[in-house]
PyMOL CGO cylinders between C-alpha atoms (Angstrom):
from pymol import cmd
from pymol.cgo import CYLINDER

trace = [
    CYLINDER, -18.89, 30.02, 16.16, -16.64, 28.09, 13.86, 0.3, 1, 1, 1, 1, 1, 1,
    CYLINDER, -16.64, 28.09, 13.86, -17.80, 25.07, 11.87, 0.3, 1, 1, 1, 1, 1, 1,
    CYLINDER, -17.80, 25.07, 11.87, -14.43, 23.35, 12.03, 0.3, 1, 1, 1, 1, 1, 1,
    CYLINDER, -14.43, 23.35, 12.03, -14.66, 19.76, 13.23, 0.3, 1, 1, 1, 1, 1, 1,
    CYLINDER, -14.66, 19.76, 13.23, -11.85, 17.59, 14.50, 0.3, 1, 1, 1, 1, 1, 1,
    CYLINDER, -11.85, 17.59, 14.50, -11.06, 14.39, 12.64, 0.3, 1, 1, 1, 1, 1, 1,
    CYLINDER, -11.06, 14.39, 12.64, -11.89, 12.43, 15.78, 0.3, 1, 1, 1, 1, 1, 1,
    CYLINDER, -11.89, 12.43, 15.78, -15.49, 13.74, 15.58, 0.3, 1, 1, 1, 1, 1, 1,
    CYLINDER, -15.49, 13.74, 15.58, -16.14, 11.94, 12.28, 0.3, 1, 1, 1, 1, 1, 1,
    CYLINDER, -16.14, 11.94, 12.28, -17.29, 8.30, 12.09, 0.3, 1, 1, 1, 1, 1, 1,
    CYLINDER, -17.29, 8.30, 12.09, -14.74, 5.66, 11.19, 0.3, 1, 1, 1, 1, 1, 1,
    CYLINDER, -14.74, 5.66, 11.19, -14.66, 2.14, 9.78, 0.3, 1, 1, 1, 1, 1, 1,
    CYLINDER, -14.66, 2.14, 9.78, -12.11, -0.62, 9.26, 0.3, 1, 1, 1, 1, 1, 1,
    CYLINDER, -12.11, -0.62, 9.26, -11.05, -1.44, 5.69, 0.3, 1, 1, 1, 1, 1, 1,
    CYLINDER, -11.05, -1.44, 5.69, -12.33, -4.86, 4.56, 0.3, 1, 1, 1, 1, 1, 1,
    CYLINDER, -12.33, -4.86, 4.56, -9.03, -5.63, 2.76, 0.3, 1, 1, 1, 1, 1, 1,
    CYLINDER, -9.03, -5.63, 2.76, -6.13, -4.10, 4.68, 0.3, 1, 1, 1, 1, 1, 1,
    CYLINDER, -6.13, -4.10, 4.68, -7.76, -3.93, 8.12, 0.3, 1, 1, 1, 1, 1, 1,
    CYLINDER, -7.76, -3.93, 8.12, -6.71, -0.35, 8.81, 0.3, 1, 1, 1, 1, 1, 1,
    CYLINDER, -6.71, -0.35, 8.81, -9.17, 2.18, 10.22, 0.3, 1, 1, 1, 1, 1, 1,
    CYLINDER, -9.17, 2.18, 10.22, -10.26, 5.06, 8.00, 0.3, 1, 1, 1, 1, 1, 1,
    CYLINDER, -10.26, 5.06, 8.00, -12.39, 8.14, 8.62, 0.3, 1, 1, 1, 1, 1, 1,
    CYLINDER, -12.39, 8.14, 8.62, -15.46, 9.58, 6.88, 0.3, 1, 1, 1, 1, 1, 1,
    CYLINDER, -15.46, 9.58, 6.88, -14.79, 11.83, 3.88, 0.3, 1, 1, 1, 1, 1, 1,
    CYLINDER, -14.79, 11.83, 3.88, -17.03, 14.48, 2.35, 0.3, 1, 1, 1, 1, 1, 1,
    CYLINDER, -17.03, 14.48, 2.35, -17.12, 12.63, -0.99, 0.3, 1, 1, 1, 1, 1, 1,
    CYLINDER, -17.12, 12.63, -0.99, -18.61, 9.60, 0.82, 0.3, 1, 1, 1, 1, 1, 1,
    CYLINDER, -18.61, 9.60, 0.82, -21.36, 11.66, 2.47, 0.3, 1, 1, 1, 1, 1, 1,
    CYLINDER, -21.36, 11.66, 2.47, -24.26, 10.07, 0.55, 0.3, 1, 1, 1, 1, 1, 1,
    CYLINDER, -24.26, 10.07, 0.55, -22.86, 6.52, 0.35, 0.3, 1, 1, 1, 1, 1, 1,
    CYLINDER, -22.86, 6.52, 0.35, -21.14, 6.11, 3.74, 0.3, 1, 1, 1, 1, 1, 1,
    CYLINDER, -21.14, 6.11, 3.74, -23.14, 2.96, 4.54, 0.3, 1, 1, 1, 1, 1, 1,
    CYLINDER, -23.14, 2.96, 4.54, -21.83, 1.32, 1.35, 0.3, 1, 1, 1, 1, 1, 1,
    CYLINDER, -21.83, 1.32, 1.35, -18.14, 2.26, 1.77, 0.3, 1, 1, 1, 1, 1, 1,
    CYLINDER, -18.14, 2.26, 1.77, -16.02, -0.79, 2.68, 0.3, 1, 1, 1, 1, 1, 1,
    CYLINDER, -16.02, -0.79, 2.68, -12.51, 0.07, 1.49, 0.3, 1, 1, 1, 1, 1, 1,
    CYLINDER, -12.51, 0.07, 1.49, -10.15, 2.88, 2.52, 0.3, 1, 1, 1, 1, 1, 1,
    CYLINDER, -10.15, 2.88, 2.52, -8.84, 3.52, -1.00, 0.3, 1, 1, 1, 1, 1, 1,
    CYLINDER, -8.84, 3.52, -1.00, -9.13, 2.61, -4.67, 0.3, 1, 1, 1, 1, 1, 1,
    CYLINDER, -9.13, 2.61, -4.67, -6.06, 0.40, -4.32, 0.3, 1, 1, 1, 1, 1, 1,
    CYLINDER, -6.06, 0.40, -4.32, -7.75, -1.89, -1.82, 0.3, 1, 1, 1, 1, 1, 1,
    CYLINDER, -7.75, -1.89, -1.82, -11.08, -1.78, -3.64, 0.3, 1, 1, 1, 1, 1, 1,
    CYLINDER, -11.08, -1.78, -3.64, -9.38, -3.13, -6.76, 0.3, 1, 1, 1, 1, 1, 1,
    CYLINDER, -9.38, -3.13, -6.76, -7.59, -5.82, -4.69, 0.3, 1, 1, 1, 1, 1, 1,
    CYLINDER, -7.59, -5.82, -4.69, -10.79, -7.07, -3.06, 0.3, 1, 1, 1, 1, 1, 1,
    CYLINDER, -10.79, -7.07, -3.06, -10.68, -10.28, -5.11, 0.3, 1, 1, 1, 1, 1, 1,
    CYLINDER, -10.68, -10.28, -5.11, -7.29, -11.17, -3.58, 0.3, 1, 1, 1, 1, 1, 1,
    CYLINDER, -7.29, -11.17, -3.58, -8.61, -10.67, -0.05, 0.3, 1, 1, 1, 1, 1, 1,
    CYLINDER, -8.61, -10.67, -0.05, -11.74, -12.76, -0.59, 0.3, 1, 1, 1, 1, 1, 1,
    CYLINDER, -11.74, -12.76, -0.59, -9.70, -15.61, -2.10, 0.3, 1, 1, 1, 1, 1, 1,
    CYLINDER, -9.70, -15.61, -2.10, -7.53, -16.00, 1.01, 0.3, 1, 1, 1, 1, 1, 1,
]
cmd.load_cgo(trace, "trace")
């Protein structure tokens, strides 16, 4: 049996800044509950989003 999983099998969330959906990544395995942004770009722009 193969261990390959489809991208659609992973959990997803919506980015708090840009509003786009993003999918679970291996590097977020231990902190998935805390992840709110799809990328470093939007994480650094979070102040702009909260001000509007």
